[in-house]
Steps between C-alpha positions, in 0.01 A plus 500: 500500500311192400239589233213379706614684807555817290148457361362446854674809629364711211151376563508571874647839438228588252238376746663721780486800273126446429402621854404875539783747514789262473824534311827299453820642652858361512664579835811302581500365145196283538145535384229585753130592465405812703171655598577861565846499652470168676621168359247219516691242288869438458612297196866473575780450266597205280827445311582245221722318743222473758158492319218544751171667573478676832169659613482675845163613629339609815247231614328606828224239458657201326863547591529223764341251264720620215817427708399128506562482126838366394592805274397766760705651773481817720628802302846623587615822667271454787190533282382143575415586855254772351315248283714505181548162338743417204422224246799376308485291189795364300546359161262197440245624774148572380361787716131482594404838331148499645643475855760770427237726349290459827810593697555810294147600545527452885818686508335795299220492753745509792690802361259717308316786643129434598364723226672285233374178662148635475562565128643145461192350662282690251690358204680164494856505404590406151810560277500847355357504152367759273129548569269394222320783339128455566252668261286772654148399605221609290228695670157341493211687345350572841818623642569710193136648513545587875845666439350714224198587708719611783699726280177655357354569849797688624463872478811698417632699797509877455849662470619709783580860431819631638 
């Protein structure tokens, strides 16, 4: 696979896996991104003889417009009639990664359960990275005094006899 296509594929896969409860799988010898048990992006296969980037996504909102693009076509196996679109790039092509990331996000939204979509809306998707350690907040003098006073004011509860 062409180096730039390989890098684009890796970047799109990393982006797809940044969404809540996603994982990579390899059914039929190709890479896919799944949410739960459902595929939301197919990445296809590539060989040295036929280097290409294939991305198949479900686009219920932008699918018709996507099909007007020269590199897009309805997905095979009858999936095209259900809103799935395949984008194919060959050696020398420069895929628009912003467009493809938007498609991956739309596809995730079409496949993921509603509870995960609510979680996604609460936190924007970003590639998975290790969270930075944040130092603990220091208590202000007022808060510290209030906490101390509340501990002093509490009376111990008597022990029960058995």
